[in-house]
C-alpha positions, -999 to +999 in steps of 0.1 A: -332-496+470-337-528+479-314-543+502-282-566+496-264-593+516-234-581+506-211-562+479-211-580+442-192-563+413-224-558+391-238-536+422-197-515+423-196-510+388-236-501+382-228-475+408-200-464+393-215-455+355-241-436+379-218-417+401-199-413+369-231-394+350-242-377+380-206-361+379-206-351+343-238-332+352-227-320+380-194-303+363-216-291+334-242-273+358-220-256+380-190-242+354-218-230+332-236-214+367-207-197+377-199-183+346-237-174+345-230-153+374-197-138+368-213-121+340-247-107+356-240-078+372-279-083+386-270-115+404-265-115+437-235-116+453-252-140+480-268-162+454-230-162+440-219-178+473-244-203+475-236-215+440-203-217+449-202-230+484-228-258+473-211-266+439-179-269+463-199-295+482-216-315+457-183-322+438-169-328+470-191-355+477-197-368+443-157-375+443-159-392+477-184-417+464-163-421+433-133-428+453-150-455+473-167-471+442-129-471+429-115-485+460-144-511+455-135-520+421-099-524+429-107-551+454-129-570+433-098-566+407-072-582+432-053-548+433-062-543+468-070-567+499-099-563+523-079-549+544-062-523+531-100-510+516-112-518+549-080-495+567-083-469+539-111-470+518-141-456+543-163-433+528-161-399+542-191-383+559-217-362+537-213-321+544-253-318+539-265-289+517-277-255+535-310-249+529-306-212+527-279-216+500-301-242+485-334-216+480-313-194+461-306-219+433-326-225+405-345-261+407-326-280+382-294-268+402-310-279+437-326-316+422-288-319+409-277-316+447-300-335+460-294-366+437-257-362+445-266-364+482-292-392+478-263-413+461-237-406+487-268-417+511-274-452+497-236-453+492-230-449+533-249-478+533-238-498+517-199-493+533-218-493+571-229-525+559-195-538+543-179-527+576-201-541+597-200-574+588-223-586+558-195-605+533-176-591+505-185-622+485-200-636+448-238-637+444-230-672+438-209-674+471-244-660+485-267-690+475-243-716+484-243-705+519-278-700+523-286-735+506-257-750+533-279-729+561-314-741+552-301-778+544-289-776+587-311-764+595-334-787+579-316-821+592 
């Protein structure tokens, strides 16, 4: 992922779209997996437990990401102030998957869980950077500031 010096509406919108698609895939996979597990007498109880716990962690993880993104969208739309977002809009920490539980799941489900973890990590880096001081301004404003700094340094 390339680094950015600020958050912008296009970044947030792209991440939001990615998170929505991933949330839909997660819902479909875990809903299907749970129903298959309930109907299969040979399905191991530990695998059912792994599917349930990892499904809950994955769903929670993606909902936290979506909530963070919705707060950012509200900020860019003027519905929330920066103070409100900084005070109440922090991304909760990730609860990583259990390696033993993952080993019991099929490869496609493991990949989906991994995708949710990677998305959470990306958003967590943005949240941390934003909270530590980079601007939440438009790209045009950032470019103007860079030009002004260059002119000051040149002159």
